[in-house]
KOLTI-928823 format. One record per atom (N, C-alpha, C, O): atom name; x, y, z. Coordinates in steps of 0.2 Angstrom, whole numbers, plus 5000, padded with zeros to 4 digits. Example, Ala and Ser with C-alpha at 12.3 -4.5 7.8 and 13.67 -1.06 7.14 Angstrom:
   kemi     c1     c2     c3
      N   5066   4972   5039
     CA   5062   4978   5039
      C   5066   4984   5039
      O   5071   4983   5042
      N   5064   4989   5035
     CA   5068   4995   5036
      C   5064   5000   5039
      O   5067   5006   5040
//
This chain:
   kemi     c1     c2     c3
      N   5004   4994   5000
     CA   5000   5000   5000
      C   5004   5006   5000
      O   5002   5012   4998
      N   5011   5006   5002
     CA   5015   5012   5002
      C   5016   5014   4995
      O   5018   5020   4994
      N   5015   5010   4990
     CA   5017   5012   4983
      C   5010   5015   4980
      O   5011   5017   4974
      N   5005   5016   4983
     CA   4999   5019   4981
      C   5000   5026   4980
      O   5002   5030   4984
      N   4998   5029   4974
     CA   4999   5036   4972
      C   4993   5040   4976
      O   4988   5037   4977
      N   4995   5045   4979
     CA   4991   5049   4983
      C   4984   5051   4980
      O   4979   5051   4983
      N   4985   5052   4973
     CA   4979   5053   4969
      C   4974   5047   4969
      O   4968   5048   4967
      N   4976   5041   4970
     CA   4972   5035   4970
      C   4968   5034   4977
      O   4963   5030   4977
      N   4970   5038   4982
     CA   4966   5037   4988
      C   4960   5041   4988
      O   4959   5047   4986
      N   4954   5038   4991
     CA   4948   5041   4991
      C   4948   5044   4998
      O   4948   5040   5003
      N   4947   5051   4999
     CA   4947   5054   5005
      C   4940   5054   5008
      O   4935   5054   5005
      N   4940   5054   5015
     CA   4934   5054   5019
      C   4930   5061   5018
      O   4934   5066   5017
      N   4924   5060   5018
     CA   4920   5066   5016
      C   4919   5071   5023
      O   4917   5076   5022
      N   4921   5068   5028
     CA   4921   5072   5035
      C   4922   5067   5041
      O   4923   5061   5040
      N   4922   5070   5046
     CA   4923   5066   5053
      C   4917   5060   5053
      O   4919   5055   5055
      N   4911   5062   5052
     CA   4906   5057   5053
      C   4907   5051   5048
      O   4906   5045   5051
      N   4909   5052   5042
     CA   4910   5046   5038
      C   4916   5042   5041
      O   4916   5036   5041
      N   4922   5046   5043
     CA   4927   5042   5046
      C   4925   5038   5052
      O   4927   5032   5052
      N   4921   5041   5056
     CA   4919   5037   5062
      C   4914   5031   5060
      O   4915   5026   5063
      N   4910   5032   5055
     CA   4906   5027   5053
      C   4910   5021   5050
      O   4908   5015   5052
      N   4915   5022   5046
     CA   4919   5017   5043
      C   4925   5014   5048
      O   4927   5009   5046
      N   4926   5018   5053
     CA   4931   5016   5058
      C   4929   5016   5065
      O   4932   5020   5069
      N   4924   5013   5067
     CA   4921   5014   5073
      C   4925   5012   5079
      O   4925   5015   5085
      N   4930   5007   5078
     CA   4935   5006   5084
      C   4942   5006   5081
      O   4946   5001   5082
      N   4943   5012   5079
     CA   4950   5013   5076
      C   4956   5014   5080
      O   4961   5012   5079
      N   4954   5016   5087
     CA   4960   5018   5091
      C   4959   5014   5098
      O   4954   5013   5100
      N   4965   5012   5100
     CA   4966   5008   5106
      C   4972   5010   5110
      O   4978   5010   5107
      N   4972   5011   5116
     CA   4978   5013   5120
      C   4981   5006   5122
      O   4977   5002   5125
      N   4987   5005   5120
     CA   4990   4999   5122
      C   4996   5000   5126
      O   4999   5005   5127
      N   4999   4994   5129
     CA   5004   4994   5134
      C   5011   4995   5131
      O   5015   4998   5133
      N   5012   4991   5125
     CA   5018   4991   5122
      C   5018   4990   5115
      O   5012   4988   5112
      N   5023   4991   5111
     CA   5023   4990   5104
      C   5030   4987   5102
      O   5035   4990   5104
      N   5030   4981   5099
     CA   5036   4977   5097
      C   5041   4977   5103
      O   5047   4978   5102
      N   5038   4976   5109
     CA   5043   4975   5115
      C   5045   4982   5118
      O   5048   4982   5123
      N   5043   4988   5115
     CA   5044   4994   5118
      C   5038   4996   5123
      O   5033   4996   5121
      N   5040   4998   5129
     CA   5035   5000   5134
      C   5038   5007   5137
      O   5043   5007   5139
      N   5033   5012   5137
     CA   5036   5018   5140
      C   5039   5017   5147
      O   5036   5014   5151
      N   5045   5020   5148
     CA   5048   5019   5154
      C   5046   5024   5159
      O   5042   5029   5157
      N   5048   5024   5165
     CA   5046   5029   5170
      C   5049   5035   5168
      O   5046   5041   5169
      N   5055   5035   5165
     CA   5059   5041   5163
      C   5055   5045   5157
      O   5054   5051   5157
      N   5052   5040   5153
     CA   5048   5043   5147
      C   5042   5047   5150
      O   5040   5052   5148
      N   5039   5043   5155
     CA   5033   5046   5158
      C   5034   5053   5162
      O   5031   5058   5162
      N   5040   5052   5166
     CA   5042   5058   5170
      C   5044   5064   5166
      O   5042   5070   5168
      N   5047   5063   5160
     CA   5049   5068   5156
      C   5043   5071   5152
      O   5044   5077   5149
      N   5038   5067   5151
     CA   5032   5069   5147
      C   5033   5067   5140
      O   5028   5069   5137
      N   5038   5064   5138
     CA   5039   5063   5131
      C   5034   5057   5128
      O   5031   5058   5123
      N   5033   5052   5133
     CA   5028   5047   5131
      C   5024   5045   5137
      O   5027   5042   5142
      N   5018   5046   5137
     CA   5014   5044   5142
      C   5010   5037   5141
      O   5009   5033   5145
      N   5008   5036   5134
     CA   5005   5031   5132
      C   5006   5029   5125
      O   5009   5034   5121
      N   5004   5024   5122
     CA   5005   5022   5115
      C   4998   5020   5112
      O   4994   5017   5116
      N   4996   5023   5107
     CA   4989   5022   5104
      C   4990   5018   5097
      O   4994   5020   5093
      N   4987   5013   5096
     CA   4987   5009   5090
      C   4981   5012   5086
      O   4975   5012   5089
      N   4982   5014   5080
     CA   4977   5016   5076
      C   4976   5012   5069
      O   4981   5011   5065
      N   4970   5009   5069
     CA   4968   5005   5063
      C   4964   5009   5059
      O   4958   5010   5061
      N   4966   5011   5053
     CA   4962   5015   5048
      C   4960   5012   5042
      O   4965   5009   5039
      N   4954   5012   5040
     CA   4952   5010   5033
      C   4954   5015   5028
      O   4952   5020   5028
      N   4959   5013   5023
     CA   4961   5017   5018
      C   4957   5014   5012
      O   4958   5008   5010
      N   4954   5018   5008
     CA   4950   5016   5002
      C   4954   5019   4996
      O   4955   5026   4996
      N   4956   5015   4991
     CA   4959   5018   4985
      C   4956   5015   4979
      O   4953   5010   4979
      N   4956   5019   4973
     CA   4954   5017   4967
      C   4958   5012   4964
      O   4964   5013   4963
      N   4955   5007   4961
     CA   4958   5002   4957
      C   4955   5002   4950
      O   4949   4998   4950
      N   4957   5004   4945
     CA   4954   5004   4939
      C   4947   5006   4939
      O   4945   5011   4938
      N   4942   5001   4940
     CA   4935   5002   4939
      C   4932   5001   4946
      O   4926   5003   4946
      N   4935   4999   4951
     CA   4931   4999   4958
      C   4936   5001   4964
      O   4942   5003   4963
      N   4933   5002   4969
     CA   4936   5004   4975
      C   4938   4998   4980
      O   4935   4993   4980
      N   4944   4999   4982
     CA   4947   4993   4986
      C   4949   4996   4993
      O   4954   5000   4993
      N   4946   4993   4998
     CA   4948   4995   5005
      C   4954   4991   5008
      O   4955   4986   5006
      N   4958   4994   5012
     CA   4964   4991   5015
      C   4964   4994   5022
      O   4963   5000   5023
      N   4967   4990   5027
     CA   4968   4993   5034
      C   4975   4995   5034
      O   4980   4991   5033
      N   4976   5001   5037
     CA   4983   5003   5038
      C   4983   5004   5046
      O   4979   5007   5049
      N   4989   5001   5049
     CA   4990   5002   5056
      C   4996   5007   5057
      O   5001   5006   5055
      N   4994   5011   5062
     CA   5000   5016   5064
      C   5000   5016   5071
      O   4995   5014   5075
      N   5006   5017   5074
     CA   5007   5018   5081
      C   5009   5025   5083
      O   5014   5027   5080
      N   5006   5028   5088
     CA   5008   5035   5090
      C   5009   5035   5097
      O   5005   5032   5101
      N   5014   5038   5099
     CA   5016   5040   5106
      C   5012   5046   5108
      O   5011   5050   5104
      N   5009   5046   5114
     CA   5006   5052   5116
      C   5010   5055   5122
      O   5011   5051   5127
      N   5011   5061   5122
     CA   5015   5064   5127
      C   5010   5066   5133
      O   5004   5065   5133
      N   5013   5068   5139
     CA   5009   5070   5145
      C   5004   5075   5143
      O   4999   5076   5146
      N   5006   5079   5138
     CA   5001   5085   5136
      C   4996   5083   5131
      O   4992   5088   5129
      N   4996   5077   5129
     CA   4992   5075   5124
      C   4994   5075   5117
      O   4990   5074   5112
      N   5000   5077   5115
     CA   5003   5078   5109
      C   5004   5071   5106
      O   5008   5067   5109
      N   5002   5069   5100
     CA   5003   5063   5097
      C   5009   5064   5092
      O   5010   5069   5089
      N   5014   5059   5092
     CA   5020   5059   5088
      C   5022   5052   5087
      O   5020   5047   5091
      N   5025   5050   5082
     CA   5027   5044   5080
      C   5034   5042   5082
      O   5037   5038   5079
      N   5037   5045   5087
     CA   5044   5044   5089
      C   5045   5039   5095
      O   5050   5040   5098
      N   5040   5034   5096
     CA   5041   5030   5101
      C   5047   5026   5101
      O   5049   5022   5105
//
């Protein structure tokens, strides 16, 4: 899916459509691939939690639309800022 041209992606029409198509997209998890936020991460504020995000990506394929699930992992700071530098 990384080779899909951005122009082939069908964008959501708004938040309501996103929520309808991805009702359980986000989950706070304890660790990812063996990494768990340490006391130092939490104390410094850089990483308080990790969120797993499963998003349905829909892209055009010649004559029809084809959905695929893309999974991203985001670190959440103590202030609520999401970043992918876990």
